[in-house]
C-alpha positions in Angstrom: 26.7 5.1 0.9 23.1 3.5 0.8 23.2 0.1 -1.3 19.7 0.0 -3.1 17.8 -3.0 -3.0 15.1 -4.8 -4.8 12.1 -6.3 -3.3 10.4 -9.4 -4.8 7.0 -10.4 -3.2 3.4 -11.1 -4.3 2.0 -8.3 -3.9 -1.6 -9.3 -3.0 -1.5 -11.4 0.2 1.7 -9.9 1.7 1.9 -6.3 0.9 1.2 -6.2 4.7 3.8 -8.3 5.9 6.3 -6.5 3.1 5.7 -3.3 4.4 6.8 -4.3 8.1 9.8 -5.3 6.5 10.3 -2.2 4.3 9.5 -0.1 7.6 12.4 -1.4 9.2 14.2 1.2 7.2 12.7 4.2 9.0 12.7 3.2 12.0 16.5 2.6 11.3 16.8 6.0 10.2 16.7 5.2 6.1 19.8 3.5 5.8 19.0 1.7 2.5 17.5 3.1 -0.2 14.6 0.5 -0.9 11.4 0.8 -3.0 8.5 -0.8 -2.8 6.0 -1.4 -5.9 2.8 1.0 -5.8 0.2 -1.4 -6.4 -1.3 1.7 -9.3 1.8 1.6 -10.2 2.0 -1.8 -11.2 -1.5 -2.2 -12.1 -0.8 0.5 -15.2 1.8 -0.5 -16.3 0.6 -4.5 -16.6 -2.5 -3.4 -18.5 0.6 -2.8 -21.3 1.0 -6.2 -21.5 3.7 -8.9 -20.9 7.1 -7.4 -22.3 6.2 -3.9 -20.8 5.7 -5.4 -17.2 9.2 -6.6 -17.7 10.7 -3.7 -18.7 9.8 -2.1 -16.0 11.3 -4.5 -14.0 14.2 -3.9 -15.3 14.2 -0.8 -14.9 13.2 -1.3 -11.2 16.4 -3.3 -10.7 18.5 -0.4 -12.5 21.9 -0.1 -9.7 20.3 -2.7 -7.4 23.1 -5.0 -6.0 21.4 -7.0 -3.9 17.5 -8.8 -4.5 15.5 -9.7 -2.0 12.9 -11.9 -2.2 9.9 -12.1 0.9 8.4 -15.3 0.5 5.5 -15.6 1.5 2.8 -18.7 0.6 2.7 -18.4 -3.3 5.5 -15.7 -4.3 7.6 -18.2 -5.6 5.3 -19.8 -8.0 4.5 -16.2 -9.0 5.4 -15.7 -12.9 6.9 -12.2 -12.7 8.4 -13.6 -9.4 10.4 -15.7 -11.2 11.5 -13.1 -13.8 12.7 -11.3 -11.2 14.7 -13.8 -10.0 16.0 -14.6 -13.3 17.3 -11.5 -14.1 18.6 -10.7 -10.9 20.9 -14.1 -11.7 21.6 -12.5 -14.8 22.9 -9.0 -13.4 24.7 -10.9 -11.0 23.3 -9.6 -8.2 22.9 -11.2 -4.7 19.8 -13.1 -4.0 18.2 -13.8 -0.5 15.3 -15.7 0.7 13.4 -14.2 3.5 10.4 -15.6 5.4 7.5 -13.2 6.2 5.1 -15.7 6.5 5.7 -15.6 10.3 4.9 -12.0 10.1 1.2 -11.3 10.9 -0.8 -9.6 8.2 -3.5 -5.9 8.9 -6.1 -8.7 10.2 -3.1 -10.3 12.5 -3.1 -13.8 10.7 -0.1 -15.3 9.5 0.4 -17.5 6.7 1.8 -20.9 5.9 5.6 -21.2 4.9 6.6 -21.2 0.8 7.8 -23.9 -0.6 12.1 -22.6 -1.0 12.6 -26.0 -3.5 10.1 -24.1 -6.1 11.9 -24.5 -9.4 13.3 -21.1 -11.0 14.5 -21.7 -14.6 18.2 -20.4 -15.1 19.6 -20.6 -18.5 17.3 -23.2 -19.8 17.4 -25.2 -16.1 15.2 -26.0 -13.5 17.0 -24.8 -10.1 15.3 -25.1 -6.8 15.1 -21.4 -5.5 17.0 -22.7 -2.6 19.9 -23.8 -4.4 20.3 -20.1 -6.3 19.5 -17.9 -3.3 23.0 -16.9 -1.3 20.8 -17.5 2.2 17.3 -17.7 3.3 16.6 -16.6 6.3 13.4 -15.9 8.6 12.4 -12.3 9.3 11.3 -13.1 12.9 13.3 -16.2 13.9 16.0 -14.5 12.8 16.0 -11.6 13.8 15.1 -9.4 10.8 14.6 -6.5 12.2 18.4 -6.1 13.1 19.6 -8.1 10.9 18.8 -7.3 7.6 20.9 -5.1 6.7 24.0 -7.4 7.4 22.2 -10.3 5.3 22.1 -8.2 2.7 26.0 -6.6 2.5 27.2 -10.3 3.0 24.9 -10.9 0.0 26.6 -7.9 -1.8 30.1 -9.0 -1.2 29.4 -12.6 -1.8 29.2 -11.1 -5.8 31.9 -8.6 -5.6 29.0 -5.6 -5.5 
């Protein structure tokens, strides 16, 4: 059975890196249901206001068991990423961080690493992302191409999903 995963990321600077991670499933036979957000769809929802975006995020998270936060330079400071992490905690999803800064973008450039100590507000408390995540990996040095599925399964099992 395919596991449904929610990917959280900062679109504009990281979409090429996100596509590298997403396309990993395609080259391995599409073993996991995952969805990468379409920019036009998100922009359309965004024009409807903050509440509409949050409702849309909530609907995208339906039936997910794990949230994979693809960590680029500014990912964890983005308001909607923070909201997605908060909602993932509320839902009881497994949460893993995957550093993507060592994946080249479409122009062949790397980015700087995001700060995993960035605070996320959970139940009125400021908690570093590193204390929220079940684990944090580096897609390149930890061989995410071959190991991402195992990371997701491990996080799902930790949360009884």
